[in-house]
All heavy atoms as a GROMACS GRO file, in nm:
protein
  588
    1MET      N    1   0.519   6.908   5.416
    1MET     CA    2   0.456   6.868   5.540
    1MET      C    3   0.512   6.950   5.656
    1MET      O    4   0.632   6.975   5.664
    1MET     CB    5   0.480   6.719   5.564
    1MET     CG    6   0.418   6.668   5.689
    1MET     SD    7   0.443   6.492   5.704
    1MET     CE    8   0.385   6.468   5.867
    2ASN      N    9   0.425   6.989   5.744
    2ASN     CA   10   0.464   7.067   5.861
    2ASN      C   11   0.490   6.972   5.978
    2ASN      O   12   0.400   6.903   6.026
    2ASN     CB   13   0.352   7.166   5.895
    2ASN     CG   14   0.394   7.260   6.004
    2ASN    OD1   15   0.509   7.263   6.045
    2ASN    ND2   16   0.299   7.337   6.053
    3TRP      N   17   0.614   6.969   6.026
    3TRP     CA   18   0.654   6.877   6.133
    3TRP      C   19   0.632   6.934   6.272
    3TRP      O   20   0.642   6.861   6.372
    3TRP     CB   21   0.801   6.841   6.116
    3TRP     CG   22   0.825   6.754   5.998
    3TRP    CD1   23   0.856   6.794   5.873
    3TRP    CD2   24   0.817   6.612   5.994
    3TRP    NE1   25   0.870   6.686   5.790
    3TRP    CE2   26   0.846   6.573   5.862
    3TRP    CE3   27   0.788   6.515   6.089
    3TRP    CZ2   28   0.847   6.440   5.822
    3TRP    CZ3   29   0.790   6.382   6.049
    3TRP    CH2   30   0.818   6.346   5.918
    4ASN      N   31   0.604   7.062   6.283
    4ASN     CA   32   0.592   7.126   6.415
    4ASN      C   33   0.486   7.062   6.505
    4ASN      O   34   0.513   7.038   6.622
    4ASN     CB   35   0.567   7.275   6.401
    4ASN     CG   36   0.693   7.351   6.368
    4ASN    OD1   37   0.799   7.294   6.358
    4ASN    ND2   38   0.678   7.481   6.351
    5PRO      N   39   0.365   7.032   6.456
    5PRO     CA   40   0.266   6.970   6.546
    5PRO      C   41   0.311   6.833   6.598
    5PRO      O   42   0.291   6.802   6.716
    5PRO     CB   43   0.141   6.958   6.460
    5PRO     CG   44   0.157   7.063   6.357
    5PRO     CD   45   0.304   7.071   6.329
    6LEU      N   46   0.374   6.754   6.514
    6LEU     CA   47   0.424   6.623   6.558
    6LEU      C   48   0.533   6.639   6.663
    6LEU      O   49   0.532   6.570   6.766
    6LEU     CB   50   0.477   6.543   6.439
    6LEU     CG   51   0.538   6.407   6.474
    6LEU    CD1   52   0.434   6.316   6.536
    6LEU    CD2   53   0.600   6.345   6.352
    7LEU      N   54   0.626   6.730   6.640
    7LEU     CA   55   0.732   6.755   6.738
    7LEU      C   56   0.674   6.810   6.868
    7LEU      O   57   0.723   6.777   6.977
    7LEU     CB   58   0.835   6.851   6.679
    7LEU     CG   59   0.919   6.797   6.564
    7LEU    CD1   60   1.008   6.906   6.508
    7LEU    CD2   61   1.001   6.677   6.609
    8ALA      N   62   0.570   6.891   6.859
    8ALA     CA   63   0.505   6.946   6.978
    8ALA      C   64   0.444   6.834   7.061
    8ALA      O   65   0.460   6.830   7.184
    8ALA     CB   66   0.400   7.048   6.938
    9ILE      N   67   0.375   6.743   6.996
    9ILE     CA   68   0.314   6.630   7.067
    9ILE      C   69   0.422   6.544   7.132
    9ILE      O   70   0.409   6.503   7.248
    9ILE     CB   71   0.226   6.547   6.972
    9ILE    CG1   72   0.103   6.628   6.932
    9ILE    CG2   73   0.185   6.415   7.036
    9ILE    CD1   74   0.022   6.567   6.820
   10LEU      N   75   0.529   6.517   7.060
   10LEU     CA   76   0.639   6.437   7.116
   10LEU      C   77   0.703   6.507   7.235
   10LEU      O   78   0.738   6.441   7.335
   10LEU     CB   79   0.743   6.408   7.008
   10LEU     CG   80   0.701   6.309   6.900
   10LEU    CD1   81   0.809   6.298   6.794
   10LEU    CD2   82   0.669   6.174   6.960
   11ALA      N   83   0.720   6.638   7.229
   11ALA     CA   84   0.778   6.712   7.341
   11ALA      C   85   0.688   6.705   7.464
   11ALA      O   86   0.737   6.687   7.577
   11ALA     CB   87   0.802   6.858   7.301
   12ILE      N   88   0.558   6.716   7.444
   12ILE     CA   89   0.466   6.710   7.558
   12ILE      C   90   0.459   6.569   7.616
   12ILE      O   91   0.456   6.552   7.738
   12ILE     CB   92   0.327   6.763   7.516
   12ILE    CG1   93   0.338   6.913   7.487
   12ILE    CG2   94   0.222   6.736   7.622
   12ILE    CD1   95   0.217   6.975   7.424
   13VAL      N   96   0.460   6.468   7.531
   13VAL     CA   97   0.462   6.329   7.580
   13VAL      C   98   0.591   6.303   7.657
   13VAL      O   99   0.589   6.238   7.763
   13VAL     CB  100   0.446   6.230   7.462
   13VAL    CG1  101   0.477   6.088   7.505
   13VAL    CG2  102   0.306   6.239   7.405
   14TYR      N  103   0.702   6.354   7.608
   14TYR     CA  104   0.830   6.341   7.680
   14TYR      C  105   0.822   6.407   7.817
   14TYR      O  106   0.870   6.352   7.916
   14TYR     CB  107   0.943   6.400   7.596
   14TYR     CG  108   1.077   6.398   7.663
   14TYR    CD1  109   1.148   6.279   7.677
   14TYR    CD2  110   1.134   6.514   7.713
   14TYR    CE1  111   1.271   6.276   7.740
   14TYR    CE2  112   1.257   6.513   7.775
   14TYR     CZ  113   1.326   6.394   7.788
   14TYR     OH  114   1.448   6.391   7.851
   15ALA      N  115   0.761   6.524   7.824
   15ALA     CA  116   0.747   6.594   7.951
   15ALA      C  117   0.663   6.512   8.050
   15ALA      O  118   0.696   6.503   8.168
   15ALA     CB  119   0.684   6.731   7.930
   16VAL      N  120   0.557   6.450   8.002
   16VAL     CA  121   0.474   6.366   8.088
   16VAL      C  122   0.555   6.247   8.139
   16VAL      O  123   0.546   6.210   8.256
   16VAL     CB  124   0.347   6.319   8.012
   16VAL    CG1  125   0.273   6.211   8.088
   16VAL    CG2  126   0.256   6.437   7.984
   17LEU      N  127   0.637   6.188   8.053
   17LEU     CA  128   0.723   6.077   8.094
   17LEU      C  129   0.822   6.120   8.202
   17LEU      O  130   0.844   6.046   8.299
   17LEU     CB  131   0.799   6.025   7.971
   17LEU     CG  132   0.810   5.877   7.954
   17LEU    CD1  133   0.676   5.819   7.916
   17LEU    CD2  134   0.912   5.848   7.848
   18VAL      N  135   0.880   6.237   8.186
   18VAL     CA  136   0.976   6.288   8.285
   18VAL      C  137   0.907   6.312   8.418
   18VAL      O  138   0.962   6.279   8.524
   18VAL     CB  139   1.046   6.415   8.233
   18VAL    CG1  140   1.126   6.482   8.342
   18VAL    CG2  141   1.135   6.382   8.114
   19VAL      N  142   0.786   6.366   8.417
   19VAL     CA  143   0.712   6.388   8.542
   19VAL      C  144   0.680   6.254   8.607
   19VAL      O  145   0.691   6.240   8.729
   19VAL     CB  146   0.583   6.470   8.515
   19VAL    CG1  147   0.491   6.467   8.636
   19VAL    CG2  148   0.618   6.612   8.480
   20PHE      N  149   0.644   6.155   8.527
   20PHE     CA  150   0.618   6.022   8.582
   20PHE      C  151   0.742   5.966   8.651
   20PHE      O  152   0.734   5.913   8.762
   20PHE     CB  153   0.573   5.926   8.470
   20PHE     CG  154   0.562   5.784   8.516
   20PHE    CD1  155   0.453   5.742   8.590
   20PHE    CD2  156   0.660   5.692   8.484
   20PHE    CE1  157   0.443   5.610   8.633
   20PHE    CE2  158   0.652   5.561   8.526
   20PHE     CZ  159   0.543   5.520   8.601
   21ILE      N  160   0.856   5.980   8.587
   21ILE     CA  161   0.981   5.930   8.646
   21ILE      C  162   1.012   6.004   8.775
   21ILE      O  163   1.055   5.944   8.875
   21ILE     CB  164   1.097   5.940   8.546
   21ILE    CG1  165   1.077   5.842   8.431
   21ILE    CG2  166   1.231   5.915   8.613
   21ILE    CD1  167   1.173   5.861   8.316
   22ALA      N  168   0.991   6.135   8.777
   22ALA     CA  169   1.022   6.214   8.897
   22ALA      C  170   0.924   6.183   9.010
   22ALA      O  171   0.964   6.179   9.127
   22ALA     CB  172   1.018   6.362   8.864
   23ALA      N  173   0.798   6.161   8.978
   23ALA     CA  174   0.697   6.141   9.081
   23ALA      C  175   0.698   5.998   9.136
   23ALA      O  176   0.693   5.980   9.258
   23ALA     CB  177   0.559   6.175   9.026
   24LYS      N  178   0.704   5.900   9.049
   24LYS     CA  179   0.694   5.760   9.092
   24LYS      C  180   0.828   5.697   9.127
   24LYS      O  181   0.832   5.599   9.200
   24LYS     CB  182   0.627   5.676   8.982
   24LYS     CG  183   0.485   5.718   8.952
   24LYS     CD  184   0.395   5.685   9.068
   24LYS     CE  185   0.252   5.721   9.032
   24LYS     NZ  186   0.160   5.692   9.137
   25LYS      N  187   0.935   5.750   9.072
   25LYS     CA  188   1.070   5.699   9.093
   25LYS      C  189   1.078   5.547   9.072
   25LYS      O  190   1.112   5.472   9.163
   25LYS     CB  191   1.120   5.733   9.233
   25LYS     CG  192   1.129   5.880   9.258
   25LYS     CD  193   1.175   5.906   9.399
   25LYS     CE  194   1.162   6.053   9.429
   25LYS     NZ  195   1.175   6.084   9.567
   26PRO      N  196   1.046   5.499   8.952
   26PRO     CA  197   1.055   5.354   8.928
   26PRO      C  198   1.198   5.306   8.945
   26PRO      O  199   1.293   5.369   8.897
   26PRO     CB  200   1.007   5.338   8.783
   26PRO     CG  201   1.011   5.473   8.723
   26PRO     CD  202   1.006   5.573   8.834
   27LYS      N  203   1.213   5.196   9.016
   27LYS     CA  204   1.346   5.148   9.053
   27LYS      C  205   1.434   5.123   8.931
   27LYS      O  206   1.552   5.156   8.931
   27LYS     CB  207   1.333   5.021   9.136
   27LYS     CG  208   1.464   4.975   9.195
   27LYS     CD  209   1.441   4.871   9.300
   27LYS     CE  210   1.570   4.824   9.359
   27LYS     NZ  211   1.632   4.916   9.449
   28SER      N  212   1.376   5.068   8.824
   28SER     CA  213   1.457   5.039   8.705
   28SER      C  214   1.513   5.166   8.642
   28SER      O  215   1.625   5.167   8.592
   28SER     CB  216   1.374   4.962   8.602
   28SER     OG  217   1.262   5.039   8.563
   29MET      N  218   1.436   5.274   8.645
   29MET     CA  219   1.482   5.401   8.588
   29MET      C  220   1.572   5.476   8.688
   29MET      O  221   1.668   5.539   8.648
   29MET     CB  222   1.363   5.489   8.551
   29MET     CG  223   1.272   5.430   8.448
   29MET     SD  224   1.346   5.421   8.287
   29MET     CE  225   1.328   5.588   8.236
   30TRP      N  226   1.537   5.471   8.816
   30TRP     CA  227   1.606   5.549   8.917
   30TRP      C  228   1.747   5.495   8.942
   30TRP      O  229   1.831   5.564   8.997
   30TRP     CB  230   1.524   5.549   9.046
   30TRP     CG  231   1.532   5.675   9.123
   30TRP    CD1  232   1.580   5.686   9.250
   30TRP    CD2  233   1.495   5.807   9.084
   30TRP    NE1  234   1.573   5.816   9.291
   30TRP    CE2  235   1.521   5.893   9.192
   30TRP    CE3  236   1.441   5.861   8.968
   30TRP    CZ2  237   1.496   6.030   9.187
   30TRP    CZ3  238   1.416   5.996   8.964
   30TRP    CH2  239   1.443   6.078   9.071
   31GLU      N  240   1.773   5.372   8.900
   31GLU     CA  241   1.905   5.312   8.920
   31GLU      C  242   1.994   5.321   8.796
   31GLU      O  243   2.101   5.261   8.792
   31GLU     CB  244   1.890   5.165   8.962
   31GLU     CG  245   1.827   5.147   9.099
   31GLU     CD  246   1.908   5.212   9.210
   31GLU    OE1  247   2.032   5.201   9.208
   31GLU    OE2  248   1.847   5.273   9.300
   32MET      N  249   1.951   5.395   8.694
   32MET     CA  250   2.033   5.415   8.575
   32MET      C  251   2.154   5.501   8.611
   32MET      O  252   2.147   5.584   8.702
   32MET     CB  253   1.952   5.483   8.464
   32MET     CG  254   1.846   5.394   8.406
   32MET     SD  255   1.738   5.480   8.291
   32MET     CE  256   1.851   5.532   8.166
   33GLY      N  257   2.264   5.482   8.539
   33GLY     CA  258   2.388   5.550   8.570
   33GLY      C  259   2.378   5.702   8.574
   33GLY      O  260   2.427   5.767   8.666
   34LYS      N  261   2.313   5.759   8.474
   34LYS     CA  262   2.304   5.905   8.466
   34LYS      C  263   2.220   5.961   8.582
   34LYS      O  264   2.255   6.062   8.641
   34LYS     CB  265   2.243   5.946   8.332
   34LYS     CG  266   2.254   6.095   8.305
   34LYS     CD  267   2.196   6.132   8.171
   34LYS     CE  268   2.288   6.090   8.060
   34LYS     NZ  269   2.248   6.138   7.929
   35ILE      N  270   2.111   5.894   8.616
   35ILE     CA  271   2.027   5.942   8.725
   35ILE      C  272   2.098   5.922   8.858
   35ILE      O  273   2.087   6.006   8.948
   35ILE     CB  274   1.888   5.873   8.722
   35ILE    CG1  275   1.815   5.914   8.594
   35ILE    CG2  276   1.806   5.911   8.843
   35ILE    CD1  277   1.681   5.850   8.574
   36LYS      N  278   2.173   5.814   8.872
   36LYS     CA  279   2.254   5.795   8.993
   36LYS      C  280   2.353   5.910   9.008
   36LYS      O  281   2.375   5.961   9.119
   36LYS     CB  282   2.331   5.663   8.987
   36LYS     CG  283   2.254   5.545   9.033
   36LYS     CD  284   2.348   5.425   9.034
   36LYS     CE  285   2.282   5.302   9.083
   36LYS     NZ  286   2.373   5.187   9.085
   37TRP      N  287   2.414   5.951   8.897
   37TRP     CA  288   2.509   6.061   8.902
   37TRP      C  289   2.440   6.190   8.944
   37TRP      O  290   2.492   6.266   9.025
   37TRP     CB  291   2.576   6.078   8.765
   37TRP     CG  292   2.678   6.186   8.764
   37TRP    CD1  293   2.806   6.179   8.808
   37TRP    CD2  294   2.659   6.320   8.718
   37TRP    NE1  295   2.868   6.301   8.792
   37TRP    CE2  296   2.780   6.389   8.737
   37TRP    CE3  297   2.553   6.389   8.663
   37TRP    CZ2  298   2.796   6.522   8.702
   37TRP    CZ3  299   2.568   6.522   8.629
   37TRP    CH2  300   2.689   6.586   8.648
   38PHE      N  301   2.320   6.216   8.886
   38PHE     CA  302   2.243   6.334   8.926
   38PHE      C  303   2.215   6.331   9.076
   38PHE      O  304   2.227   6.432   9.145
   38PHE     CB  305   2.109   6.342   8.851
   38PHE     CG  306   2.117   6.401   8.714
   38PHE    CD1  307   2.053   6.340   8.608
   38PHE    CD2  308   2.185   6.518   8.690
   38PHE    CE1  309   2.058   6.394   8.481
   38PHE    CE2  310   2.190   6.574   8.563
   38PHE     CZ  311   2.127   6.511   8.460
   39ARG      N  312   2.173   6.214   9.127
   39ARG     CA  313   2.142   6.203   9.269
   39ARG      C  314   2.266   6.226   9.355
   39ARG      O  315   2.256   6.282   9.464
   39ARG     CB  316   2.080   6.067   9.298
   39ARG     CG  317   1.939   6.057   9.244
   39ARG     CD  318   1.868   5.926   9.266
   39ARG     NE  319   1.920   5.842   9.370
   39ARG     CZ  320   1.932   5.709   9.358
   39ARG    NH1  321   1.899   5.650   9.246
   39ARG    NH2  322   1.977   5.638   9.459
   40LYS      N  323   2.381   6.180   9.308
   40LYS     CA  324   2.504   6.198   9.382
   40LYS      C  325   2.544   6.347   9.386
   40LYS      O  326   2.585   6.398   9.490
   40LYS     CB  327   2.616   6.116   9.320
   40LYS     CG  328   2.745   6.116   9.399
   40LYS     CD  329   2.843   6.016   9.342
   40LYS     CE  330   2.950   6.090   9.266
   40LYS     NZ  331   3.054   6.003   9.214
   41VAL      N  332   2.529   6.415   9.274
   41VAL     CA  333   2.570   6.556   9.264
   41VAL      C  334   2.467   6.649   9.327
   41VAL      O  335   2.503   6.739   9.404
   41VAL     CB  336   2.595   6.593   9.116
   41VAL    CG1  337   2.618   6.741   9.101
   41VAL    CG2  338   2.713   6.515   9.061
   42MET      N  339   2.339   6.631   9.294
   42MET     CA  340   2.236   6.725   9.338
   42MET      C  341   2.153   6.676   9.456
   42MET      O  342   2.072   6.752   9.509
   42MET     CB  343   2.140   6.754   9.222
   42MET     CG  344   2.206   6.824   9.106
   42MET     SD  345   2.089   6.874   8.980
   42MET     CE  346   2.054   6.720   8.899
   43GLY      N  347   2.168   6.552   9.493
   43GLY     CA  348   2.084   6.496   9.599
   43GLY      C  349   1.951   6.448   9.543
   43GLY      O  350   1.916   6.475   9.428
   44GLU      N  351   1.878   6.376   9.625
   44GLU     CA  352   1.750   6.319   9.582
   44GLU      C  353   1.649   6.428   9.547
   44GLU      O  354   1.588   6.426   9.440
   44GLU     CB  355   1.696   6.232   9.696
   44GLU     CG  356   1.577   6.148   9.659
   44GLU     CD  357   1.616   6.017   9.595
   44GLU    OE1  358   1.732   5.975   9.608
   44GLU    OE2  359   1.529   5.958   9.530
   45LYS      N  360   1.634   6.524   9.636
   45LYS     CA  361   1.536   6.631   9.614
   45LYS      C  362   1.576   6.721   9.496
   45LYS      O  363   1.491   6.761   9.417
   45LYS     CB  364   1.523   6.714   9.742
   45LYS     CG  365   1.403   6.801   9.746
   45LYS     CD  366   1.388   6.865   9.883
   45LYS     CE  367   1.257   6.937   9.893
   45LYS     NZ  368   1.239   6.995  10.027
   46GLY      N  369   1.705   6.750   9.484
   46GLY     CA  370   1.751   6.832   9.372
   46GLY      C  371   1.728   6.766   9.238
   46GLY      O  372   1.694   6.832   9.139
   47THR      N  373   1.744   6.634   9.234
   47THR     CA  374   1.720   6.560   9.110
   47THR      C  375   1.573   6.567   9.070
   47THR      O  376   1.540   6.590   8.954
   47THR     CB  377   1.765   6.414   9.126
   47THR    OG1  378   1.904   6.412   9.159
   47THR    CG2  379   1.743   6.335   8.999
   48VAL      N  380   1.485   6.550   9.168
   48VAL     CA  381   1.341   6.557   9.139
   48VAL      C  382   1.304   6.697   9.091
   48VAL      O  383   1.229   6.712   8.994
   48VAL     CB  384   1.259   6.516   9.263
   48VAL    CG1  385   1.112   6.544   9.243
   48VAL    CG2  386   1.283   6.370   9.296
   49ILE      N  387   1.356   6.800   9.156
   49ILE     CA  388   1.329   6.938   9.114
   49ILE      C  389   1.382   6.962   8.973
   49ILE      O  390   1.315   7.023   8.889
   49ILE     CB  391   1.388   7.038   9.215
   49ILE    CG1  392   1.313   7.031   9.346
   49ILE    CG2  393   1.387   7.179   9.160
   49ILE    CD1  394   1.377   7.106   9.460
   50PHE      N  395   1.502   6.912   8.943
   50PHE     CA  396   1.558   6.925   8.809
   50PHE      C  397   1.468   6.859   8.706
   50PHE      O  398   1.444   6.915   8.599
   50PHE     CB  399   1.698   6.862   8.804
   50PHE     CG  400   1.756   6.855   8.667
   50PHE    CD1  401   1.810   6.968   8.608
   50PHE    CD2  402   1.755   6.737   8.595
   50PHE    CE1  403   1.863   6.964   8.480
   50PHE    CE2  404   1.807   6.731   8.468
   50PHE     CZ  405   1.862   6.844   8.410
   51PHE      N  406   1.416   6.741   8.737
   51PHE     CA  407   1.326   6.672   8.644
   51PHE      C  408   1.199   6.753   8.619
   51PHE      O  409   1.151   6.761   8.506
   51PHE     CB  410   1.290   6.533   8.696
   51PHE     CG  411   1.392   6.428   8.665
   51PHE    CD1  412   1.524   6.460   8.640
   51PHE    CD2  413   1.357   6.295   8.661
   51PHE    CE1  414   1.618   6.363   8.612
   51PHE    CE2  415   1.449   6.197   8.632
   51PHE     CZ  416   1.580   6.231   8.608
   52TYR      N  417   1.143   6.812   8.725
   52TYR     CA  418   1.022   6.893   8.707
   52TYR      C  419   1.050   7.016   8.621
   52TYR      O  420   0.970   7.051   8.533
   52TYR     CB  421   0.964   6.936   8.842
   52TYR     CG  422   0.893   6.824   8.915
   52TYR    CD1  423   0.910   6.807   9.051
   52TYR    CD2  424   0.810   6.734   8.849
   52TYR    CE1  425   0.846   6.705   9.120
   52TYR    CE2  426   0.746   6.632   8.915
   52TYR     CZ  427   0.764   6.618   9.050
   52TYR     OH  428   0.700   6.517   9.117
   53ILE      N  429   1.163   7.080   8.644
   53ILE     CA  430   1.200   7.197   8.562
   53ILE      C  431   1.220   7.154   8.417
   53ILE      O  432   1.176   7.222   8.323
   53ILE     CB  433   1.325   7.266   8.619
   53ILE    CG1  434   1.292   7.332   8.753
   53ILE    CG2  435   1.381   7.369   8.521
   53ILE    CD1  436   1.412   7.383   8.828
   54TRP      N  437   1.286   7.041   8.396
   54TRP     CA  438   1.308   6.988   8.261
   54TRP      C  439   1.175   6.961   8.191
   54TRP      O  440   1.158   6.992   8.073
   54TRP     CB  441   1.392   6.862   8.271
   54TRP     CG  442   1.446   6.812   8.142
   54TRP    CD1  443   1.405   6.700   8.076
   54TRP    CD2  444   1.550   6.869   8.062
   54TRP    NE1  445   1.478   6.685   7.961
   54TRP    CE2  446   1.567   6.786   7.950
   54TRP    CE3  447   1.630   6.982   8.076
   54TRP    CZ2  448   1.662   6.814   7.853
   54TRP    CZ3  449   1.723   7.008   7.977
   54TRP    CH2  450   1.738   6.925   7.868
   55ALA      N  451   1.079   6.905   8.263
   55ALA     CA  452   0.947   6.876   8.206
   55ALA      C  453   0.875   7.006   8.169
   55ALA      O  454   0.813   7.014   8.062
   55ALA     CB  455   0.865   6.795   8.306
   56VAL      N  456   0.883   7.106   8.255
   56VAL     CA  457   0.818   7.235   8.224
   56VAL      C  458   0.878   7.295   8.098
   56VAL      O  459   0.805   7.348   8.012
   56VAL     CB  460   0.829   7.331   8.345
   56VAL    CG1  461   0.792   7.473   8.305
   56VAL    CG2  462   0.743   7.283   8.459
   57LEU      N  463   1.009   7.287   8.083
   57LEU     CA  464   1.073   7.340   7.963
   57LEU      C  465   1.023   7.269   7.837
   57LEU      O  466   1.000   7.333   7.734
   57LEU     CB  467   1.225   7.328   7.974
   57LEU     CG  468   1.291   7.421   8.076
   57LEU    CD1  469   1.440   7.389   8.088
   57LEU    CD2  470   1.271   7.565   8.038
   58PHE      N  471   1.003   7.139   7.846
   58PHE     CA  472   0.955   7.067   7.728
   58PHE      C  473   0.807   7.093   7.700
   58PHE      O  474   0.766   7.092   7.584
   58PHE     CB  475   0.985   6.917   7.740
   58PHE     CG  476   1.116   6.882   7.676
   58PHE    CD1  477   1.234   6.892   7.746
   58PHE    CD2  478   1.122   6.842   7.543
   58PHE    CE1  479   1.356   6.863   7.688
   58PHE    CE2  480   1.243   6.812   7.483
   58PHE     CZ  481   1.359   6.824   7.555
   59VAL      N  482   0.729   7.119   7.803
   59VAL     CA  483   0.589   7.159   7.780
   59VAL      C  484   0.587   7.295   7.711
   59VAL      O  485   0.511   7.315   7.615
   59VAL     CB  486   0.509   7.162   7.912
   59VAL    CG1  487   0.376   7.233   7.894
   59VAL    CG2  488   0.486   7.022   7.963
   60VAL      N  489   0.670   7.387   7.756
   60VAL     CA  490   0.678   7.518   7.692
   60VAL      C  491   0.722   7.504   7.547
   60VAL      O  492   0.667   7.568   7.457
   60VAL     CB  493   0.774   7.611   7.771
   60VAL    CG1  494   0.805   7.737   7.694
   60VAL    CG2  495   0.714   7.645   7.906
   61LEU      N  496   0.822   7.418   7.522
   61LEU     CA  497   0.866   7.393   7.385
   61LEU      C  498   0.752   7.339   7.300
   61LEU      O  499   0.730   7.383   7.186
   61LEU     CB  500   0.984   7.296   7.383
   61LEU     CG  501   1.030   7.248   7.244
   61LEU    CD1  502   1.089   7.364   7.166
   61LEU    CD2  503   1.128   7.134   7.258
   62GLY      N  504   0.678   7.242   7.353
   62GLY     CA  505   0.565   7.185   7.279
   62GLY      C  506   0.459   7.287   7.248
   62GLY      O  507   0.407   7.294   7.135
   63LEU      N  508   0.425   7.370   7.346
   63LEU     CA  509   0.324   7.474   7.322
   63LEU      C  510   0.374   7.576   7.220
   63LEU      O  511   0.297   7.620   7.134
   63LEU     CB  512   0.288   7.542   7.453
   63LEU     CG  513   0.213   7.455   7.554
   63LEU    CD1  514   0.193   7.531   7.685
   63LEU    CD2  515   0.080   7.411   7.496
   64TRP      N  516   0.501   7.613   7.230
   64TRP     CA  517   0.558   7.707   7.134
   64TRP      C  518   0.552   7.649   6.992
   64TRP      O  519   0.521   7.719   6.897
   64TRP     CB  520   0.701   7.741   7.173
   64TRP     CG  521   0.767   7.834   7.079
   64TRP    CD1  522   0.747   7.968   7.066
   64TRP    CD2  523   0.865   7.800   6.980
   64TRP    NE1  524   0.828   8.019   6.966
   64TRP    CE2  525   0.901   7.918   6.912
   64TRP    CE3  526   0.926   7.680   6.945
   64TRP    CZ2  527   0.994   7.918   6.810
   64TRP    CZ3  528   1.020   7.681   6.842
   64TRP    CH2  529   1.051   7.800   6.776
   65LEU      N  530   0.584   7.522   6.979
   65LEU     CA  531   0.579   7.459   6.846
   65LEU      C  532   0.436   7.456   6.792
   65LEU      O  533   0.414   7.475   6.672
   65LEU     CB  534   0.635   7.317   6.851
   65LEU     CG  535   0.787   7.309   6.863
   65LEU    CD1  536   0.829   7.165   6.892
   65LEU    CD2  537   0.855   7.358   6.737
   66PHE      N  538   0.336   7.432   6.879
   66PHE     CA  539   0.198   7.436   6.835
   66PHE      C  540   0.157   7.575   6.791
   66PHE      O  541   0.091   7.594   6.688
   66PHE     CB  542   0.103   7.390   6.946
   66PHE     CG  543   0.071   7.245   6.944
   66PHE    CD1  544   0.078   7.170   7.059
   66PHE    CD2  545   0.031   7.180   6.828
   66PHE    CE1  546   0.048   7.036   7.060
   66PHE    CE2  547   0.002   7.047   6.826
   66PHE     CZ  548   0.010   6.974   6.943
   67ILE      N  549   0.197   7.673   6.869
   67ILE     CA  550   0.154   7.812   6.841
   67ILE      C  551   0.220   7.864   6.712
   67ILE      O  552   0.155   7.933   6.634
   67ILE     CB  553   0.189   7.903   6.960
   67ILE    CG1  554   0.101   7.868   7.078
   67ILE    CG2  555   0.175   8.050   6.924
   67ILE    CD1  556   0.142   7.932   7.208
   68THR      N  557   0.346   7.829   6.689
   68THR     CA  558   0.416   7.884   6.573
   68THR      C  559   0.393   7.806   6.445
   68THR      O  560   0.437   7.850   6.338
   68THR     CB  561   0.567   7.891   6.600
   68THR    OG1  562   0.616   7.760   6.626
   68THR    CG2  563   0.597   7.984   6.714
   69SER      N  564   0.325   7.690   6.453
   69SER     CA  565   0.304   7.614   6.330
   69SER      C  566   0.194   7.680   6.247
   69SER      O  567   0.089   7.718   6.298
   69SER     CB  568   0.267   7.469   6.363
   69SER     OG  569   0.144   7.465   6.432
   70PRO      N  570   0.220   7.693   6.118
   70PRO     CA  571   0.119   7.756   6.031
   70PRO      C  572  -0.003   7.664   6.013
   70PRO      O  573   0.011   7.542   6.018
   70PRO     CB  574   0.193   7.775   5.899
   70PRO     CG  575   0.305   7.680   5.903
   70PRO     CD  576   0.340   7.660   6.047
   71ILE      N  577  -0.116   7.725   5.994
   71ILE     CA  578  -0.241   7.647   5.976
   71ILE      C  579  -0.259   7.619   5.827
   71ILE      O  580  -0.243   7.705   5.743
   71ILE     CB  581  -0.362   7.728   6.028
   71ILE    CG1  582  -0.344   7.752   6.178
   71ILE    CG2  583  -0.492   7.656   5.999
   71ILE    CD1  584  -0.450   7.843   6.236
   72GLY      N  585  -0.296   7.495   5.801
   72GLY     CA  586  -0.329   7.459   5.664
   72GLY      C  587  -0.214   7.399   5.597
   72GLY      O  588  -0.193   7.364   5.493
   0.00000   0.00000   0.00000
């Protein structure tokens, strides 16, 4: 079985989730310890920019996994 398409879909779904967190800033997620640390170190705007860059990287990973998966 070829796992690349499944991993690609999961990577793209993860990227969408990260963009949602960066754009909407849900209080329950935004108050998590790790995100609080990011906000303390990079500031509010830097954290959002970091999330967007992280999401783009996972979209690229997902597309790469789709492109490199063999057909059939």
